[in-house]
Chimera marker file (.cmm) of the C-alpha trace (Angstrom):
<marker_set name="trace">
<marker id="1" x="62.955" y="75.878" z="92.294" r="1" g="1" b="0" radius="0.5"/>
<marker id="2" x="64.817" y="78.353" z="93.644" r="1" g="1" b="0" radius="0.5"/>
<marker id="3" x="68.148" y="78.656" z="93.967" r="1" g="1" b="0" radius="0.5"/>
<marker id="4" x="69.122" y="79.602" z="97.894" r="1" g="1" b="0" radius="0.5"/>
<marker id="5" x="71.336" y="82.890" z="98.490" r="1" g="1" b="0" radius="0.5"/>
<marker id="6" x="73.801" y="82.414" z="101.322" r="1" g="1" b="0" radius="0.5"/>
<marker id="7" x="74.735" y="85.484" z="103.402" r="1" g="1" b="0" radius="0.5"/>
<marker id="8" x="77.973" y="86.092" z="103.710" r="1" g="1" b="0" radius="0.5"/>
<marker id="9" x="79.358" y="85.635" z="107.699" r="1" g="1" b="0" radius="0.5"/>
<marker id="10" x="79.940" y="88.848" z="109.159" r="1" g="1" b="0" radius="0.5"/>
<marker id="11" x="83.910" y="87.751" z="108.798" r="1" g="1" b="0" radius="0.5"/>
<marker id="12" x="84.214" y="87.189" z="105.361" r="1" g="1" b="0" radius="0.5"/>
<marker id="13" x="81.830" y="90.572" z="104.686" r="1" g="1" b="0" radius="0.5"/>
<marker id="14" x="84.195" y="92.695" z="105.590" r="1" g="1" b="0" radius="0.5"/>
<marker id="15" x="86.677" y="90.945" z="104.679" r="1" g="1" b="0" radius="0.5"/>
<marker id="16" x="85.536" y="91.095" z="100.702" r="1" g="1" b="0" radius="0.5"/>
<marker id="17" x="84.914" y="95.084" z="101.877" r="1" g="1" b="0" radius="0.5"/>
<marker id="18" x="88.734" y="94.702" z="102.387" r="1" g="1" b="0" radius="0.5"/>
<marker id="19" x="89.635" y="93.366" z="99.677" r="1" g="1" b="0" radius="0.5"/>
<marker id="20" x="87.951" y="96.274" z="97.328" r="1" g="1" b="0" radius="0.5"/>
<marker id="21" x="89.419" y="99.314" z="99.593" r="1" g="1" b="0" radius="0.5"/>
<marker id="22" x="92.793" y="97.575" z="99.100" r="1" g="1" b="0" radius="0.5"/>
<marker id="23" x="92.132" y="98.170" z="95.479" r="1" g="1" b="0" radius="0.5"/>
<marker id="24" x="92.711" y="101.999" z="95.975" r="1" g="1" b="0" radius="0.5"/>
<marker id="25" x="96.369" y="100.795" z="97.335" r="1" g="1" b="0" radius="0.5"/>
<marker id="26" x="98.687" y="103.010" z="95.344" r="1" g="1" b="0" radius="0.5"/>
<marker id="27" x="102.124" y="100.357" z="95.225" r="1" g="1" b="0" radius="0.5"/>
<marker id="28" x="101.308" y="96.941" z="93.317" r="1" g="1" b="0" radius="0.5"/>
<marker id="29" x="103.330" y="94.916" z="95.816" r="1" g="1" b="0" radius="0.5"/>
<marker id="30" x="100.145" y="93.646" z="97.825" r="1" g="1" b="0" radius="0.5"/>
<marker id="31" x="97.875" y="96.862" z="97.661" r="1" g="1" b="0" radius="0.5"/>
<marker id="32" x="96.502" y="96.049" z="101.224" r="1" g="1" b="0" radius="0.5"/>
<marker id="33" x="92.942" y="97.497" z="102.351" r="1" g="1" b="0" radius="0.5"/>
<marker id="34" x="92.043" y="97.158" z="106.058" r="1" g="1" b="0" radius="0.5"/>
<marker id="35" x="88.987" y="97.102" z="107.497" r="1" g="1" b="0" radius="0.5"/>
<marker id="36" x="88.013" y="98.810" z="111.259" r="1" g="1" b="0" radius="0.5"/>
<marker id="37" x="84.516" y="97.417" z="112.921" r="1" g="1" b="0" radius="0.5"/>
<marker id="38" x="82.730" y="97.104" z="115.592" r="1" g="1" b="0" radius="0.5"/>
<marker id="39" x="79.804" y="96.202" z="116.760" r="1" g="1" b="0" radius="0.5"/>
<marker id="40" x="79.284" y="95.088" z="112.845" r="1" g="1" b="0" radius="0.5"/>
<marker id="41" x="79.924" y="98.872" z="111.248" r="1" g="1" b="0" radius="0.5"/>
<marker id="42" x="82.534" y="100.078" z="109.150" r="1" g="1" b="0" radius="0.5"/>
<marker id="43" x="84.639" y="102.999" z="111.665" r="1" g="1" b="0" radius="0.5"/>
<marker id="44" x="87.112" y="103.342" z="109.116" r="1" g="1" b="0" radius="0.5"/>
<marker id="45" x="89.154" y="101.927" z="106.206" r="1" g="1" b="0" radius="0.5"/>
<marker id="46" x="92.761" y="102.333" z="104.868" r="1" g="1" b="0" radius="0.5"/>
<marker id="47" x="94.803" y="100.805" z="102.014" r="1" g="1" b="0" radius="0.5"/>
<marker id="48" x="98.278" y="100.872" z="101.152" r="1" g="1" b="0" radius="0.5"/>
<marker id="49" x="99.826" y="104.178" z="100.221" r="1" g="1" b="0" radius="0.5"/>
<marker id="50" x="102.446" y="107.398" z="99.967" r="1" g="1" b="0" radius="0.5"/>
<marker id="51" x="101.495" y="109.783" z="103.037" r="1" g="1" b="0" radius="0.5"/>
<marker id="52" x="98.657" y="112.177" z="101.403" r="1" g="1" b="0" radius="0.5"/>
<marker id="53" x="100.630" y="114.473" z="99.932" r="1" g="1" b="0" radius="0.5"/>
<marker id="54" x="103.287" y="112.571" z="98.317" r="1" g="1" b="0" radius="0.5"/>
<marker id="55" x="104.280" y="110.536" z="95.146" r="1" g="1" b="0" radius="0.5"/>
<marker id="56" x="102.951" y="107.298" z="95.166" r="1" g="1" b="0" radius="0.5"/>
<marker id="57" x="104.495" y="103.909" z="94.088" r="1" g="1" b="0" radius="0.5"/>
<marker id="58" x="103.314" y="103.656" z="91.123" r="1" g="1" b="0" radius="0.5"/>
<marker id="59" x="103.961" y="107.099" z="90.190" r="1" g="1" b="0" radius="0.5"/>
<marker id="60" x="107.422" y="107.159" z="90.994" r="1" g="1" b="0" radius="0.5"/>
<marker id="61" x="108.190" y="103.782" z="91.439" r="1" g="1" b="0" radius="0.5"/>
<marker id="62" x="109.121" y="101.550" z="94.867" r="1" g="1" b="0" radius="0.5"/>
<marker id="63" x="111.649" y="102.968" z="97.670" r="1" g="1" b="0" radius="0.5"/>
<marker id="64" x="112.928" y="99.029" z="98.356" r="1" g="1" b="0" radius="0.5"/>
<marker id="65" x="114.914" y="98.035" z="101.625" r="1" g="1" b="0" radius="0.5"/>
<marker id="66" x="116.493" y="95.116" z="102.484" r="1" g="1" b="0" radius="0.5"/>
<marker id="67" x="115.639" y="92.996" z="105.848" r="1" g="1" b="0" radius="0.5"/>
<marker id="68" x="116.714" y="90.436" z="107.357" r="1" g="1" b="0" radius="0.5"/>
<marker id="69" x="114.641" y="88.424" z="108.881" r="1" g="1" b="0" radius="0.5"/>
<marker id="70" x="115.551" y="86.088" z="112.038" r="1" g="1" b="0" radius="0.5"/>
<marker id="71" x="115.880" y="82.585" z="110.177" r="1" g="1" b="0" radius="0.5"/>
<marker id="72" x="118.495" y="84.678" z="107.446" r="1" g="1" b="0" radius="0.5"/>
<marker id="73" x="116.275" y="84.997" z="105.252" r="1" g="1" b="0" radius="0.5"/>
<marker id="74" x="116.392" y="88.210" z="103.560" r="1" g="1" b="0" radius="0.5"/>
<marker id="75" x="113.137" y="90.144" z="101.997" r="1" g="1" b="0" radius="0.5"/>
<marker id="76" x="112.509" y="93.794" z="99.869" r="1" g="1" b="0" radius="0.5"/>
<marker id="77" x="110.225" y="96.115" z="101.328" r="1" g="1" b="0" radius="0.5"/>
<marker id="78" x="108.853" y="99.174" z="100.679" r="1" g="1" b="0" radius="0.5"/>
<marker id="79" x="109.186" y="102.401" z="102.750" r="1" g="1" b="0" radius="0.5"/>
<marker id="80" x="107.606" y="104.470" z="99.923" r="1" g="1" b="0" radius="0.5"/>
<marker id="81" x="104.626" y="103.780" z="101.436" r="1" g="1" b="0" radius="0.5"/>
<marker id="82" x="102.468" y="103.096" z="104.641" r="1" g="1" b="0" radius="0.5"/>
<marker id="83" x="100.434" y="100.110" z="105.639" r="1" g="1" b="0" radius="0.5"/>
<marker id="84" x="97.030" y="99.774" z="105.037" r="1" g="1" b="0" radius="0.5"/>
<marker id="85" x="96.542" y="98.715" z="108.704" r="1" g="1" b="0" radius="0.5"/>
<marker id="86" x="98.768" y="101.597" z="110.382" r="1" g="1" b="0" radius="0.5"/>
<marker id="87" x="96.482" y="104.158" z="107.407" r="1" g="1" b="0" radius="0.5"/>
<marker id="88" x="93.337" y="102.905" z="108.864" r="1" g="1" b="0" radius="0.5"/>
<marker id="89" x="94.609" y="103.575" z="112.903" r="1" g="1" b="0" radius="0.5"/>
<marker id="90" x="96.244" y="106.774" z="112.016" r="1" g="1" b="0" radius="0.5"/>
<marker id="91" x="92.601" y="107.601" z="109.548" r="1" g="1" b="0" radius="0.5"/>
<marker id="92" x="90.662" y="107.102" z="112.961" r="1" g="1" b="0" radius="0.5"/>
<marker id="93" x="92.960" y="109.377" z="114.780" r="1" g="1" b="0" radius="0.5"/>
<marker id="94" x="92.765" y="112.251" z="111.804" r="1" g="1" b="0" radius="0.5"/>
<marker id="95" x="88.383" y="111.330" z="112.169" r="1" g="1" b="0" radius="0.5"/>
<marker id="96" x="88.207" y="111.639" z="116.062" r="1" g="1" b="0" radius="0.5"/>
<marker id="97" x="86.561" y="107.748" z="115.732" r="1" g="1" b="0" radius="0.5"/>
<marker id="98" x="87.745" y="105.713" z="118.618" r="1" g="1" b="0" radius="0.5"/>
<marker id="99" x="88.411" y="101.856" z="118.268" r="1" g="1" b="0" radius="0.5"/>
<marker id="100" x="89.104" y="100.892" z="121.197" r="1" g="1" b="0" radius="0.5"/>
<marker id="101" x="87.857" y="97.014" z="121.634" r="1" g="1" b="0" radius="0.5"/>
<marker id="102" x="87.195" y="96.780" z="117.724" r="1" g="1" b="0" radius="0.5"/>
<marker id="103" x="87.787" y="94.359" z="115.285" r="1" g="1" b="0" radius="0.5"/>
<marker id="104" x="90.095" y="95.208" z="112.294" r="1" g="1" b="0" radius="0.5"/>
<marker id="105" x="89.968" y="92.894" z="108.857" r="1" g="1" b="0" radius="0.5"/>
<marker id="106" x="93.348" y="92.729" z="106.581" r="1" g="1" b="0" radius="0.5"/>
<marker id="107" x="94.631" y="90.841" z="103.548" r="1" g="1" b="0" radius="0.5"/>
<marker id="108" x="97.589" y="89.539" z="105.311" r="1" g="1" b="0" radius="0.5"/>
<marker id="109" x="98.986" y="88.868" z="108.811" r="1" g="1" b="0" radius="0.5"/>
<marker id="110" x="100.304" y="92.453" z="110.272" r="1" g="1" b="0" radius="0.5"/>
<marker id="111" x="103.422" y="93.494" z="109.682" r="1" g="1" b="0" radius="0.5"/>
<marker id="112" x="104.952" y="94.089" z="113.355" r="1" g="1" b="0" radius="0.5"/>
<marker id="113" x="105.143" y="97.695" z="113.092" r="1" g="1" b="0" radius="0.5"/>
<marker id="114" x="101.548" y="97.657" z="112.462" r="1" g="1" b="0" radius="0.5"/>
<marker id="115" x="100.654" y="94.697" z="114.964" r="1" g="1" b="0" radius="0.5"/>
<marker id="116" x="101.910" y="96.817" z="117.807" r="1" g="1" b="0" radius="0.5"/>
<marker id="117" x="99.717" y="99.743" z="116.644" r="1" g="1" b="0" radius="0.5"/>
<marker id="118" x="97.041" y="96.956" z="116.718" r="1" g="1" b="0" radius="0.5"/>
<marker id="119" x="97.784" y="96.907" z="121.007" r="1" g="1" b="0" radius="0.5"/>
<marker id="120" x="98.167" y="100.296" z="121.126" r="1" g="1" b="0" radius="0.5"/>
<marker id="121" x="95.031" y="101.062" z="119.597" r="1" g="1" b="0" radius="0.5"/>
<marker id="122" x="92.563" y="99.122" z="121.871" r="1" g="1" b="0" radius="0.5"/>
<marker id="123" x="91.893" y="96.390" z="118.505" r="1" g="1" b="0" radius="0.5"/>
<marker id="124" x="90.823" y="93.378" z="120.400" r="1" g="1" b="0" radius="0.5"/>
<marker id="125" x="90.413" y="90.921" z="117.363" r="1" g="1" b="0" radius="0.5"/>
<marker id="126" x="92.596" y="90.656" z="114.696" r="1" g="1" b="0" radius="0.5"/>
<marker id="127" x="90.545" y="88.059" z="111.167" r="1" g="1" b="0" radius="0.5"/>
<marker id="128" x="93.246" y="88.187" z="108.132" r="1" g="1" b="0" radius="0.5"/>
<marker id="129" x="92.359" y="86.452" z="104.768" r="1" g="1" b="0" radius="0.5"/>
<marker id="130" x="96.063" y="85.251" z="104.761" r="1" g="1" b="0" radius="0.5"/>
<marker id="131" x="99.368" y="84.895" z="106.413" r="1" g="1" b="0" radius="0.5"/>
<marker id="132" x="102.098" y="86.951" z="105.239" r="1" g="1" b="0" radius="0.5"/>
<marker id="133" x="106.046" y="85.724" z="105.274" r="1" g="1" b="0" radius="0.5"/>
<marker id="134" x="107.067" y="87.616" z="108.195" r="1" g="1" b="0" radius="0.5"/>
<marker id="135" x="104.215" y="87.353" z="110.046" r="1" g="1" b="0" radius="0.5"/>
<marker id="136" x="106.358" y="85.263" z="112.944" r="1" g="1" b="0" radius="0.5"/>
<marker id="137" x="107.318" y="88.516" z="115.127" r="1" g="1" b="0" radius="0.5"/>
<marker id="138" x="103.212" y="89.887" z="115.127" r="1" g="1" b="0" radius="0.5"/>
<marker id="139" x="101.848" y="86.402" z="115.539" r="1" g="1" b="0" radius="0.5"/>
<marker id="140" x="103.761" y="86.389" z="119.542" r="1" g="1" b="0" radius="0.5"/>
<marker id="141" x="103.082" y="90.049" z="120.186" r="1" g="1" b="0" radius="0.5"/>
<marker id="142" x="99.457" y="89.492" z="119.419" r="1" g="1" b="0" radius="0.5"/>
<marker id="143" x="98.716" y="86.300" z="121.239" r="1" g="1" b="0" radius="0.5"/>
<marker id="144" x="100.930" y="88.614" z="124.357" r="1" g="1" b="0" radius="0.5"/>
<marker id="145" x="98.544" y="91.136" z="124.327" r="1" g="1" b="0" radius="0.5"/>
<marker id="146" x="95.314" y="89.268" z="124.362" r="1" g="1" b="0" radius="0.5"/>
<marker id="147" x="94.203" y="90.227" z="120.886" r="1" g="1" b="0" radius="0.5"/>
<marker id="148" x="92.247" y="87.522" z="119.200" r="1" g="1" b="0" radius="0.5"/>
<marker id="149" x="94.218" y="86.422" z="116.114" r="1" g="1" b="0" radius="0.5"/>
<marker id="150" x="92.115" y="84.472" z="113.084" r="1" g="1" b="0" radius="0.5"/>
<marker id="151" x="93.843" y="83.508" z="109.700" r="1" g="1" b="0" radius="0.5"/>
<marker id="152" x="90.855" y="82.373" z="107.480" r="1" g="1" b="0" radius="0.5"/>
<marker id="153" x="93.193" y="80.859" z="104.736" r="1" g="1" b="0" radius="0.5"/>
<marker id="154" x="96.655" y="79.494" z="106.575" r="1" g="1" b="0" radius="0.5"/>
<marker id="155" x="98.586" y="80.077" z="103.146" r="1" g="1" b="0" radius="0.5"/>
<marker id="156" x="101.176" y="82.863" z="102.545" r="1" g="1" b="0" radius="0.5"/>
<marker id="157" x="100.106" y="85.639" z="100.064" r="1" g="1" b="0" radius="0.5"/>
<marker id="158" x="102.948" y="86.368" z="97.823" r="1" g="1" b="0" radius="0.5"/>
<marker id="159" x="103.316" y="90.021" z="95.957" r="1" g="1" b="0" radius="0.5"/>
<marker id="160" x="105.529" y="91.288" z="93.597" r="1" g="1" b="0" radius="0.5"/>
<marker id="161" x="109.544" y="91.331" z="94.917" r="1" g="1" b="0" radius="0.5"/>
<marker id="162" x="108.896" y="89.540" z="98.181" r="1" g="1" b="0" radius="0.5"/>
<link id1="1" id2="2" r="1" g="1" b="0" radius="0.2"/>
<link id1="2" id2="3" r="1" g="1" b="0" radius="0.2"/>
<link id1="3" id2="4" r="1" g="1" b="0" radius="0.2"/>
<link id1="4" id2="5" r="1" g="1" b="0" radius="0.2"/>
<link id1="5" id2="6" r="1" g="1" b="0" radius="0.2"/>
<link id1="6" id2="7" r="1" g="1" b="0" radius="0.2"/>
<link id1="7" id2="8" r="1" g="1" b="0" radius="0.2"/>
<link id1="8" id2="9" r="1" g="1" b="0" radius="0.2"/>
<link id1="9" id2="10" r="1" g="1" b="0" radius="0.2"/>
<link id1="10" id2="11" r="1" g="1" b="0" radius="0.2"/>
<link id1="11" id2="12" r="1" g="1" b="0" radius="0.2"/>
<link id1="12" id2="13" r="1" g="1" b="0" radius="0.2"/>
<link id1="13" id2="14" r="1" g="1" b="0" radius="0.2"/>
<link id1="14" id2="15" r="1" g="1" b="0" radius="0.2"/>
<link id1="15" id2="16" r="1" g="1" b="0" radius="0.2"/>
<link id1="16" id2="17" r="1" g="1" b="0" radius="0.2"/>
<link id1="17" id2="18" r="1" g="1" b="0" radius="0.2"/>
<link id1="18" id2="19" r="1" g="1" b="0" radius="0.2"/>
<link id1="19" id2="20" r="1" g="1" b="0" radius="0.2"/>
<link id1="20" id2="21" r="1" g="1" b="0" radius="0.2"/>
<link id1="21" id2="22" r="1" g="1" b="0" radius="0.2"/>
<link id1="22" id2="23" r="1" g="1" b="0" radius="0.2"/>
<link id1="23" id2="24" r="1" g="1" b="0" radius="0.2"/>
<link id1="24" id2="25" r="1" g="1" b="0" radius="0.2"/>
<link id1="25" id2="26" r="1" g="1" b="0" radius="0.2"/>
<link id1="26" id2="27" r="1" g="1" b="0" radius="0.2"/>
<link id1="27" id2="28" r="1" g="1" b="0" radius="0.2"/>
<link id1="28" id2="29" r="1" g="1" b="0" radius="0.2"/>
<link id1="29" id2="30" r="1" g="1" b="0" radius="0.2"/>
<link id1="30" id2="31" r="1" g="1" b="0" radius="0.2"/>
<link id1="31" id2="32" r="1" g="1" b="0" radius="0.2"/>
<link id1="32" id2="33" r="1" g="1" b="0" radius="0.2"/>
<link id1="33" id2="34" r="1" g="1" b="0" radius="0.2"/>
<link id1="34" id2="35" r="1" g="1" b="0" radius="0.2"/>
<link id1="35" id2="36" r="1" g="1" b="0" radius="0.2"/>
<link id1="36" id2="37" r="1" g="1" b="0" radius="0.2"/>
<link id1="37" id2="38" r="1" g="1" b="0" radius="0.2"/>
<link id1="38" id2="39" r="1" g="1" b="0" radius="0.2"/>
<link id1="39" id2="40" r="1" g="1" b="0" radius="0.2"/>
<link id1="40" id2="41" r="1" g="1" b="0" radius="0.2"/>
<link id1="41" id2="42" r="1" g="1" b="0" radius="0.2"/>
<link id1="42" id2="43" r="1" g="1" b="0" radius="0.2"/>
<link id1="43" id2="44" r="1" g="1" b="0" radius="0.2"/>
<link id1="44" id2="45" r="1" g="1" b="0" radius="0.2"/>
<link id1="45" id2="46" r="1" g="1" b="0" radius="0.2"/>
<link id1="46" id2="47" r="1" g="1" b="0" radius="0.2"/>
<link id1="47" id2="48" r="1" g="1" b="0" radius="0.2"/>
<link id1="48" id2="49" r="1" g="1" b="0" radius="0.2"/>
<link id1="49" id2="50" r="1" g="1" b="0" radius="0.2"/>
<link id1="50" id2="51" r="1" g="1" b="0" radius="0.2"/>
<link id1="51" id2="52" r="1" g="1" b="0" radius="0.2"/>
<link id1="52" id2="53" r="1" g="1" b="0" radius="0.2"/>
<link id1="53" id2="54" r="1" g="1" b="0" radius="0.2"/>
<link id1="54" id2="55" r="1" g="1" b="0" radius="0.2"/>
<link id1="55" id2="56" r="1" g="1" b="0" radius="0.2"/>
<link id1="56" id2="57" r="1" g="1" b="0" radius="0.2"/>
<link id1="57" id2="58" r="1" g="1" b="0" radius="0.2"/>
<link id1="58" id2="59" r="1" g="1" b="0" radius="0.2"/>
<link id1="59" id2="60" r="1" g="1" b="0" radius="0.2"/>
<link id1="60" id2="61" r="1" g="1" b="0" radius="0.2"/>
<link id1="61" id2="62" r="1" g="1" b="0" radius="0.2"/>
<link id1="62" id2="63" r="1" g="1" b="0" radius="0.2"/>
<link id1="63" id2="64" r="1" g="1" b="0" radius="0.2"/>
<link id1="64" id2="65" r="1" g="1" b="0" radius="0.2"/>
<link id1="65" id2="66" r="1" g="1" b="0" radius="0.2"/>
<link id1="66" id2="67" r="1" g="1" b="0" radius="0.2"/>
<link id1="67" id2="68" r="1" g="1" b="0" radius="0.2"/>
<link id1="68" id2="69" r="1" g="1" b="0" radius="0.2"/>
<link id1="69" id2="70" r="1" g="1" b="0" radius="0.2"/>
<link id1="70" id2="71" r="1" g="1" b="0" radius="0.2"/>
<link id1="71" id2="72" r="1" g="1" b="0" radius="0.2"/>
<link id1="72" id2="73" r="1" g="1" b="0" radius="0.2"/>
<link id1="73" id2="74" r="1" g="1" b="0" radius="0.2"/>
<link id1="74" id2="75" r="1" g="1" b="0" radius="0.2"/>
<link id1="75" id2="76" r="1" g="1" b="0" radius="0.2"/>
<link id1="76" id2="77" r="1" g="1" b="0" radius="0.2"/>
<link id1="77" id2="78" r="1" g="1" b="0" radius="0.2"/>
<link id1="78" id2="79" r="1" g="1" b="0" radius="0.2"/>
<link id1="79" id2="80" r="1" g="1" b="0" radius="0.2"/>
<link id1="80" id2="81" r="1" g="1" b="0" radius="0.2"/>
<link id1="81" id2="82" r="1" g="1" b="0" radius="0.2"/>
<link id1="82" id2="83" r="1" g="1" b="0" radius="0.2"/>
<link id1="83" id2="84" r="1" g="1" b="0" radius="0.2"/>
<link id1="84" id2="85" r="1" g="1" b="0" radius="0.2"/>
<link id1="85" id2="86" r="1" g="1" b="0" radius="0.2"/>
<link id1="86" id2="87" r="1" g="1" b="0" radius="0.2"/>
<link id1="87" id2="88" r="1" g="1" b="0" radius="0.2"/>
<link id1="88" id2="89" r="1" g="1" b="0" radius="0.2"/>
<link id1="89" id2="90" r="1" g="1" b="0" radius="0.2"/>
<link id1="90" id2="91" r="1" g="1" b="0" radius="0.2"/>
<link id1="91" id2="92" r="1" g="1" b="0" radius="0.2"/>
<link id1="92" id2="93" r="1" g="1" b="0" radius="0.2"/>
<link id1="93" id2="94" r="1" g="1" b="0" radius="0.2"/>
<link id1="94" id2="95" r="1" g="1" b="0" radius="0.2"/>
<link id1="95" id2="96" r="1" g="1" b="0" radius="0.2"/>
<link id1="96" id2="97" r="1" g="1" b="0" radius="0.2"/>
<link id1="97" id2="98" r="1" g="1" b="0" radius="0.2"/>
<link id1="98" id2="99" r="1" g="1" b="0" radius="0.2"/>
<link id1="99" id2="100" r="1" g="1" b="0" radius="0.2"/>
<link id1="100" id2="101" r="1" g="1" b="0" radius="0.2"/>
<link id1="101" id2="102" r="1" g="1" b="0" radius="0.2"/>
<link id1="102" id2="103" r="1" g="1" b="0" radius="0.2"/>
<link id1="103" id2="104" r="1" g="1" b="0" radius="0.2"/>
<link id1="104" id2="105" r="1" g="1" b="0" radius="0.2"/>
<link id1="105" id2="106" r="1" g="1" b="0" radius="0.2"/>
<link id1="106" id2="107" r="1" g="1" b="0" radius="0.2"/>
<link id1="107" id2="108" r="1" g="1" b="0" radius="0.2"/>
<link id1="108" id2="109" r="1" g="1" b="0" radius="0.2"/>
<link id1="109" id2="110" r="1" g="1" b="0" radius="0.2"/>
<link id1="110" id2="111" r="1" g="1" b="0" radius="0.2"/>
<link id1="111" id2="112" r="1" g="1" b="0" radius="0.2"/>
<link id1="112" id2="113" r="1" g="1" b="0" radius="0.2"/>
<link id1="113" id2="114" r="1" g="1" b="0" radius="0.2"/>
<link id1="114" id2="115" r="1" g="1" b="0" radius="0.2"/>
<link id1="115" id2="116" r="1" g="1" b="0" radius="0.2"/>
<link id1="116" id2="117" r="1" g="1" b="0" radius="0.2"/>
<link id1="117" id2="118" r="1" g="1" b="0" radius="0.2"/>
<link id1="118" id2="119" r="1" g="1" b="0" radius="0.2"/>
<link id1="119" id2="120" r="1" g="1" b="0" radius="0.2"/>
<link id1="120" id2="121" r="1" g="1" b="0" radius="0.2"/>
<link id1="121" id2="122" r="1" g="1" b="0" radius="0.2"/>
<link id1="122" id2="123" r="1" g="1" b="0" radius="0.2"/>
<link id1="123" id2="124" r="1" g="1" b="0" radius="0.2"/>
<link id1="124" id2="125" r="1" g="1" b="0" radius="0.2"/>
<link id1="125" id2="126" r="1" g="1" b="0" radius="0.2"/>
<link id1="126" id2="127" r="1" g="1" b="0" radius="0.2"/>
<link id1="127" id2="128" r="1" g="1" b="0" radius="0.2"/>
<link id1="128" id2="129" r="1" g="1" b="0" radius="0.2"/>
<link id1="129" id2="130" r="1" g="1" b="0" radius="0.2"/>
<link id1="130" id2="131" r="1" g="1" b="0" radius="0.2"/>
<link id1="131" id2="132" r="1" g="1" b="0" radius="0.2"/>
<link id1="132" id2="133" r="1" g="1" b="0" radius="0.2"/>
<link id1="133" id2="134" r="1" g="1" b="0" radius="0.2"/>
<link id1="134" id2="135" r="1" g="1" b="0" radius="0.2"/>
<link id1="135" id2="136" r="1" g="1" b="0" radius="0.2"/>
<link id1="136" id2="137" r="1" g="1" b="0" radius="0.2"/>
<link id1="137" id2="138" r="1" g="1" b="0" radius="0.2"/>
<link id1="138" id2="139" r="1" g="1" b="0" radius="0.2"/>
<link id1="139" id2="140" r="1" g="1" b="0" radius="0.2"/>
<link id1="140" id2="141" r="1" g="1" b="0" radius="0.2"/>
<link id1="141" id2="142" r="1" g="1" b="0" radius="0.2"/>
<link id1="142" id2="143" r="1" g="1" b="0" radius="0.2"/>
<link id1="143" id2="144" r="1" g="1" b="0" radius="0.2"/>
<link id1="144" id2="145" r="1" g="1" b="0" radius="0.2"/>
<link id1="145" id2="146" r="1" g="1" b="0" radius="0.2"/>
<link id1="146" id2="147" r="1" g="1" b="0" radius="0.2"/>
<link id1="147" id2="148" r="1" g="1" b="0" radius="0.2"/>
<link id1="148" id2="149" r="1" g="1" b="0" radius="0.2"/>
<link id1="149" id2="150" r="1" g="1" b="0" radius="0.2"/>
<link id1="150" id2="151" r="1" g="1" b="0" radius="0.2"/>
<link id1="151" id2="152" r="1" g="1" b="0" radius="0.2"/>
<link id1="152" id2="153" r="1" g="1" b="0" radius="0.2"/>
<link id1="153" id2="154" r="1" g="1" b="0" radius="0.2"/>
<link id1="154" id2="155" r="1" g="1" b="0" radius="0.2"/>
<link id1="155" id2="156" r="1" g="1" b="0" radius="0.2"/>
<link id1="156" id2="157" r="1" g="1" b="0" radius="0.2"/>
<link id1="157" id2="158" r="1" g="1" b="0" radius="0.2"/>
<link id1="158" id2="159" r="1" g="1" b="0" radius="0.2"/>
<link id1="159" id2="160" r="1" g="1" b="0" radius="0.2"/>
<link id1="160" id2="161" r="1" g="1" b="0" radius="0.2"/>
<link id1="161" id2="162" r="1" g="1" b="0" radius="0.2"/>
</marker_set>
């Protein structure tokens, strides 16, 4: 009897690649990765890290800022790094790769700023592995803009110093 190989779906495949891309991240608060695709082809990738040539969290530590959420809860955010989604979008712009009409795969619901960039760059679909604790406004803007949004695992991603 031969084991039958089950090929991953395209979403599973690209999410697994986004996870591998995230392993290059230089901030231990999530090590998120992002893959942007169109027509089942990879256009660009990005991971969490400081701007090119600047020190990384893994080298010099975090640059933490406290943020008050709408519900009154306080959360911590490292502002030394650019997010994986932001870096993937920036990489496409730097390299002249058009991403209008594409799909973005990421570790968790994008933050509000990344959601704005997703909308403005013309991305039409976002697939996240998990939810983000401060993702309510992101979901709202993606819905208002007509961006299809799917969360594979509805649990909230947890990470160090959240």
